[in-house]
C-alpha positions as CSV (number, residue, x, y, z in Angstrom):
1,M,13.8,24.5,0.3
2,D,13.2,23.9,4.0
3,F,15.2,21.3,5.7
4,L,12.1,19.1,6.4
5,D,11.3,19.4,2.7
6,Q,14.8,18.0,2.1
7,A,14.2,15.2,4.6
8,L,10.9,14.3,2.8
9,A,12.7,14.3,-0.6
10,Q,15.2,11.9,1.0
11,A,12.4,9.7,2.2
12,R,10.8,9.5,-1.2
13,R,14.1,8.0,-2.5
14,G,13.3,4.9,-0.5
15,F,9.6,4.8,-1.5
16,G,8.5,1.2,-2.3
17,R,11.7,-0.2,-0.9
18,T,11.0,-0.2,2.8
19,S,7.9,-2.3,3.5
20,P,7.0,-3.4,6.2
21,N,9.0,-0.5,7.6
22,P,8.2,3.2,6.8
23,A,9.9,5.4,4.3
24,V,12.1,7.8,6.4
25,G,14.4,10.7,5.4
26,A,16.8,12.5,7.7
27,V,19.0,15.7,7.3
28,V,21.7,16.8,9.7
29,V,22.2,20.6,9.7
30,R,25.0,22.7,11.3
31,D,25.2,26.5,11.1
32,G,22.4,26.5,8.4
33,V,24.4,24.0,6.1
34,V,23.4,20.4,5.5
35,I,26.4,18.2,6.5
36,G,24.7,14.8,6.3
37,Q,21.5,13.2,4.9
38,G,20.1,9.7,4.3
39,Y,17.1,7.6,3.7
40,H,16.0,4.1,4.7
41,T,15.7,1.0,2.5
42,Y,14.7,-2.4,4.0
43,A,17.5,-4.3,2.3
44,G,20.1,-1.8,3.4
45,T,19.0,-2.3,7.1
46,R,20.4,1.0,8.4
47,H,17.8,3.6,9.2
48,A,17.8,7.1,7.7
49,E,19.1,8.7,10.9
50,T,22.1,6.4,11.1
51,V,23.0,7.0,7.4
52,A,22.7,10.8,7.9
53,L,24.8,10.6,11.1
54,E,27.5,8.7,9.4
55,A,27.6,11.2,6.6
56,A,27.9,14.1,9.1
57,G,30.6,12.4,11.1
58,A,32.0,14.4,14.0
59,G,30.1,17.5,12.8
60,A,26.9,15.9,14.1
61,R,27.9,17.0,17.7
62,G,25.8,20.1,18.5
63,A,23.9,19.9,15.2
64,T,20.2,19.7,14.4
65,M,18.5,16.7,12.8
66,Y,15.4,17.1,10.6
67,V,13.7,13.8,10.3
68,T,10.3,12.9,8.7
69,L,9.3,10.4,11.5
70,E,10.0,10.1,15.2
71,P,13.4,8.3,15.8
72,C,12.7,4.7,17.0
73,A,13.3,3.8,20.6
74,H,13.2,0.0,20.3
75,T,15.6,-2.7,19.0
76,G,14.5,-4.5,15.8
77,R,16.9,-5.5,13.1
78,T,18.9,-2.5,14.2
79,G,19.5,-0.6,17.5
80,P,17.4,2.3,18.6
81,C,17.9,5.5,16.5
82,A,17.2,7.6,19.5
83,E,20.3,6.1,21.2
84,A,22.4,6.8,18.0
85,L,21.4,10.4,18.1
86,I,22.3,10.8,21.7
87,E,25.6,9.1,21.2
88,A,26.4,11.4,18.2
89,G,25.7,14.5,20.3
90,I,22.8,15.8,18.3
91,A,21.5,19.0,20.1
92,E,18.1,19.3,18.5
93,V,15.6,17.1,16.6
94,V,12.8,18.5,14.4
95,A,10.4,15.8,13.2
96,A,7.4,16.0,10.9
97,M,5.4,13.5,12.9
98,E,5.2,11.1,15.9
99,D,5.6,7.4,14.9
100,P,2.2,5.6,15.2
101,N,4.0,2.3,15.8
102,P,3.0,1.3,19.4
103,L,6.6,0.2,20.0
104,V,7.6,3.9,19.5
105,A,4.6,6.2,19.9
106,G,6.4,9.1,21.6
107,Q,9.0,7.0,23.4
108,G,11.7,8.0,21.0
109,F,11.0,11.7,21.7
110,A,10.9,11.0,25.5
111,K,14.3,9.3,25.4
112,L,15.8,12.3,23.4
113,R,14.3,14.9,25.8
114,A,15.6,12.9,28.8
115,A,19.1,13.1,27.4
116,G,18.8,16.9,27.1
117,I,18.0,17.1,23.3
118,A,15.5,19.7,22.3
119,V,12.6,18.0,20.4
120,S,9.8,19.6,18.4
121,V,7.2,18.4,15.8
122,D,6.6,20.8,12.9
123,S,2.9,20.4,12.2
124,R,3.2,22.1,8.8
125,Y,4.8,18.9,7.5
126,T,2.7,16.3,9.3
127,A,0.2,15.8,6.5
128,A,2.9,15.3,4.0
129,A,4.7,12.8,6.2
130,E,1.5,10.9,6.8
131,S,0.7,10.7,3.2
132,L,4.2,9.4,2.4
133,N,3.6,6.5,4.8
134,E,-0.1,6.2,4.4
135,A,-0.2,2.4,4.4
136,F,2.3,2.1,7.3
137,C,0.4,4.6,9.4
138,F,-2.9,2.8,8.6
139,F,-1.5,-0.6,9.5
140,M,0.0,0.6,12.8
141,R,-3.4,2.2,13.9
142,E,-5.8,-0.5,12.5
143,R,-3.5,-3.5,12.7
144,R,-4.4,-4.6,9.2
145,P,-3.4,-3.6,5.6
146,L,-4.9,-0.6,3.9
147,V,-7.2,-2.0,1.1
148,T,-7.6,0.1,-2.0
149,L,-10.2,-0.9,-4.7
150,K,-8.8,0.2,-8.1
151,S,-10.8,0.1,-11.3
152,A,-10.8,1.6,-14.8
153,L,-14.2,2.5,-16.0
154,T,-16.2,4.5,-18.5
155,L,-18.0,7.7,-17.6
156,D,-21.2,5.7,-17.0
157,G,-19.4,3.4,-14.6
158,K,-19.0,0.4,-16.8
159,I,-15.9,-1.9,-16.7
160,A,-16.7,-4.5,-19.4
161,A,-18.9,-4.9,-22.5
162,P,-21.2,-7.9,-22.8
163,D,-19.6,-9.3,-26.0
164,D,-16.1,-8.2,-27.0
165,N,-13.7,-6.8,-24.4
166,T,-10.5,-6.7,-26.5
167,G,-8.5,-3.5,-26.0
168,W,-8.3,-1.2,-23.0
169,I,-10.8,1.1,-21.4
170,T,-8.1,3.7,-20.4
171,S,-5.0,5.1,-22.1
172,D,-1.4,4.1,-22.0
173,L,-0.8,7.0,-19.6
174,A,-3.5,5.9,-17.2
175,R,-2.2,2.3,-17.2
176,E,1.3,3.6,-16.5
177,H,-0.1,5.5,-13.5
178,V,-1.7,2.3,-12.3
179,Q,1.8,0.7,-12.3
180,G,2.8,3.4,-9.9
181,L,0.0,2.4,-7.6
182,R,0.9,-1.3,-7.8
183,H,4.5,-0.3,-6.9
184,T,3.2,1.2,-3.6
185,A,1.2,-2.0,-2.8
186,D,2.4,-5.0,-0.9
187,A,-0.2,-7.4,-2.4
188,I,-2.8,-7.3,-5.2
189,L,-6.0,-9.3,-5.4
190,T,-8.2,-10.4,-8.1
191,G,-11.0,-13.0,-8.7
192,I,-10.9,-16.2,-10.7
193,G,-13.2,-14.8,-13.3
194,T,-10.7,-12.1,-14.2
195,V,-7.9,-14.6,-14.4
196,I,-9.8,-16.9,-16.6
197,S,-11.1,-14.1,-19.0
198,D,-7.9,-12.1,-19.1
199,D,-5.1,-14.5,-18.3
200,C,-3.6,-11.6,-16.4
201,L,-0.1,-11.4,-14.7
202,L,-0.9,-8.7,-12.1
203,T,2.8,-7.9,-11.8
204,D,4.5,-4.6,-10.8
205,R,5.8,-3.3,-14.2
206,S,6.9,0.0,-12.9
207,G,10.6,-1.0,-13.2
208,A,11.3,0.4,-9.7
209,E,13.1,-1.5,-7.0
210,R,10.9,-3.2,-4.3
211,S,11.6,-4.4,-0.8
212,R,9.8,-7.6,-1.5
213,P,7.9,-9.1,-4.4
214,L,4.3,-8.0,-5.1
215,L,2.1,-10.8,-3.6
216,R,-0.5,-11.8,-6.2
217,V,-3.6,-13.2,-4.6
218,V,-6.4,-15.0,-6.4
219,V,-9.8,-15.6,-4.8
220,D,-10.9,-19.0,-6.2
221,S,-13.5,-20.9,-4.3
222,Q,-13.6,-23.9,-6.5
223,L,-9.9,-23.8,-7.5
224,R,-10.5,-23.3,-11.2
225,I,-7.3,-21.6,-12.0
226,S,-5.2,-23.4,-14.5
227,P,-1.7,-24.6,-13.7
228,H,-0.9,-23.3,-17.2
229,S,-2.2,-19.8,-16.7
230,S,0.3,-16.9,-17.0
231,M,0.1,-16.2,-13.4
232,V,0.9,-19.7,-12.3
233,E,3.6,-20.2,-14.9
234,T,5.4,-17.0,-13.8
235,C,5.1,-17.9,-10.1
236,A,8.2,-17.3,-8.0
237,G,6.9,-17.8,-4.6
238,D,4.7,-14.7,-5.1
239,V,1.2,-16.3,-6.0
240,L,-1.3,-17.2,-3.3
241,V,-4.7,-18.8,-4.1
242,A,-7.4,-18.4,-1.5
243,T,-10.0,-21.2,-1.8
244,T,-12.5,-23.2,0.2
245,S,-12.6,-26.8,1.7
246,A,-14.7,-27.8,-1.4
247,A,-11.7,-27.4,-3.7
248,N,-10.4,-30.4,-5.5
249,P,-7.3,-31.8,-3.7
250,E,-5.7,-32.9,-7.0
251,R,-5.9,-29.4,-8.4
252,R,-4.4,-28.1,-5.2
253,A,-1.5,-30.5,-5.5
254,A,-0.9,-29.4,-9.1
255,L,-0.7,-25.8,-8.2
256,E,1.5,-26.4,-5.3
257,R,3.9,-28.3,-7.5
258,K,4.2,-25.0,-9.4
259,G,5.1,-23.2,-6.3
260,V,1.7,-21.6,-5.7
261,E,0.6,-21.3,-2.1
262,V,-3.0,-22.5,-1.6
263,V,-4.9,-21.6,1.6
264,V,-8.3,-22.6,2.6
265,L,-10.3,-19.7,3.9
266,D,-14.0,-20.7,4.1
267,G,-16.6,-18.0,4.3
268,S,-20.1,-18.5,5.8
269,D,-21.7,-18.4,2.3
270,G,-19.6,-21.2,0.9
271,R,-17.2,-18.8,-0.8
272,T,-13.8,-17.7,0.1
273,S,-13.8,-15.2,3.0
274,L,-12.4,-11.9,1.9
275,R,-12.1,-10.8,5.5
276,A,-10.0,-13.9,6.2
277,V,-7.7,-12.9,3.3
278,V,-7.1,-9.5,4.8
279,E,-6.5,-11.1,8.3
280,L,-3.9,-13.5,6.8
281,L,-2.1,-10.6,5.1
282,A,-2.2,-8.7,8.3
283,A,-0.6,-11.6,10.2
284,R,2.2,-11.6,7.6
285,Q,2.8,-7.9,7.9
286,Y,1.6,-6.8,4.4
287,L,0.9,-3.2,4.9
288,S,-1.3,-2.7,1.8
289,L,-3.6,-4.6,-0.6
290,M,-4.8,-3.4,-3.9
291,I,-7.9,-5.0,-5.5
292,E,-8.1,-5.2,-9.3
293,A,-11.0,-7.4,-10.0
294,G,-14.3,-7.8,-11.8
295,S,-17.8,-6.6,-10.9
296,K,-18.7,-9.4,-8.5
297,V,-15.5,-9.4,-6.5
298,N,-15.6,-5.6,-6.3
299,W,-19.0,-5.6,-4.8
300,A,-18.2,-8.5,-2.4
301,A,-15.3,-6.6,-1.1
302,L,-17.3,-3.4,-0.6
303,E,-20.1,-5.3,1.0
304,A,-17.7,-7.2,3.3
305,G,-16.4,-3.9,4.6
306,I,-12.8,-4.6,3.8
307,V,-12.3,-1.7,1.3
308,D,-10.8,1.4,2.9
309,K,-10.5,3.6,-0.2
310,I,-11.1,3.6,-4.0
311,F,-9.0,4.8,-6.9
312,F,-11.1,4.9,-10.0
313,Y,-9.7,5.8,-13.4
314,Y,-12.3,7.3,-15.8
315,A,-12.0,7.2,-19.6
316,P,-14.0,9.5,-21.9
317,K,-16.3,6.7,-23.1
318,I,-19.8,5.5,-22.5
319,L,-20.9,1.9,-23.1
320,G,-24.5,2.1,-21.9
321,G,-26.9,-0.8,-22.0
322,T,-28.1,-3.0,-19.2
323,Q,-25.7,-5.9,-20.0
324,S,-22.4,-4.0,-19.7
325,L,-20.9,-4.7,-16.4
326,P,-20.9,-2.0,-13.7
327,V,-17.8,-1.4,-11.5
328,A,-19.6,-3.1,-8.7
329,G,-22.3,-5.7,-9.3
330,G,-24.0,-8.2,-7.1
331,I,-27.2,-7.3,-5.3
332,G,-26.1,-3.8,-4.5
333,R,-28.1,-1.5,-2.3
334,R,-31.9,-1.4,-2.9
335,R,-32.4,2.1,-1.5
336,R,-30.6,5.4,-2.0
337,S,-30.5,6.0,1.7
338,D,-28.4,2.8,2.1
339,A,-25.7,3.8,-0.4
340,L,-22.1,3.4,0.5
341,L,-20.6,6.8,1.4
342,F,-17.2,8.3,0.8
343,R,-15.2,11.2,2.0
344,D,-12.1,13.2,1.3
345,V,-12.6,12.9,-2.4
346,K,-9.6,13.9,-4.6
347,L,-9.5,14.3,-8.4
348,H,-6.2,13.4,-10.1
349,P,-5.8,14.7,-13.7
350,I,-4.3,11.8,-15.8
351,S,-4.4,13.3,-19.3
352,S,-6.3,16.1,-21.0
353,D,-9.3,13.8,-21.3
354,E,-8.9,11.4,-18.4
355,F,-9.0,11.7,-14.6
356,A,-9.0,9.5,-11.5
357,V,-11.1,9.7,-8.4
358,E,-9.5,8.8,-5.0
359,A,-11.8,8.7,-1.9
360,W,-12.0,7.0,1.5
361,M,-14.8,4.9,2.7
362,Q,-17.0,6.7,5.2
363,R,-17.1,4.4,8.3
364,Q,-19.6,4.8,11.0
365,G,-18.4,7.2,13.8
366,R,-15.8,8.7,11.5
């Protein structure tokens, strides 16, 4: 295994435990032997480079550090990692990618070079490093959370039957995979229709440690959510209801007594503004948002232009009919030439009979 492969393996150990920071892994090598390694977790404060240096001790002087992301050059909750590498006497740094954070963005490399440390970026590992911190990189470049629209659907694109929707569309294995996706998300959003019909919890049931709770967001223009719903009853400062100024103040007070945060985000159409929801999450440094909603909210999100990618789980079933709900309802596009376009389509095998489709929205000029 290459040393950057080992650094990436270290970074994955902190996956889901670093937001709003990136997952980073570092390995210190001397004479072809690993003498120190580490990874970052937000609760642990110390960055991967510092952990690896402490493990290497005096042996770090004259050694090479392999790291998945450019060492930081600014002071946040900790001092600059670039300074720590200089003080430790590291002779060479091999990184997988430059940090897209404007506070770093090459400054860490520049500080290291100015101190006489050899610096290089191994482009063979850049794609893997970017993928590991997909949401972080997106947030740093776009200044808003990465929004993924997730849905489970039949082969003919249906998400609900017109009469009886008991049971699941996809298998236990597919739903377990979804929990992995939820674990990587900072926030999850659904509509009031889904809450009323399913009495859903929308929790992260992966069992893996998180840096902060998964924020559960409900879009509810008229504030119809019941104070006795499962989501409200399990609220522990992790439920936010986005509504409009038309909402009943008494209902708002009842929810707030349960610990639910209620925010008014009026849209031009009298409904809650989905764009405003994304802007609010951006201001609070939520790196990623996952949408798990019904047909109407799915289309509203797509039409609002807030969706960056989709993750659709397909089951080997067909519902048919004109009354079964499609994955995206609403008015839709009236002409084929106006269809929403996607790029970088990937197929993920889930089981012998199920698969998922991951794809990015095609934006103009990209």
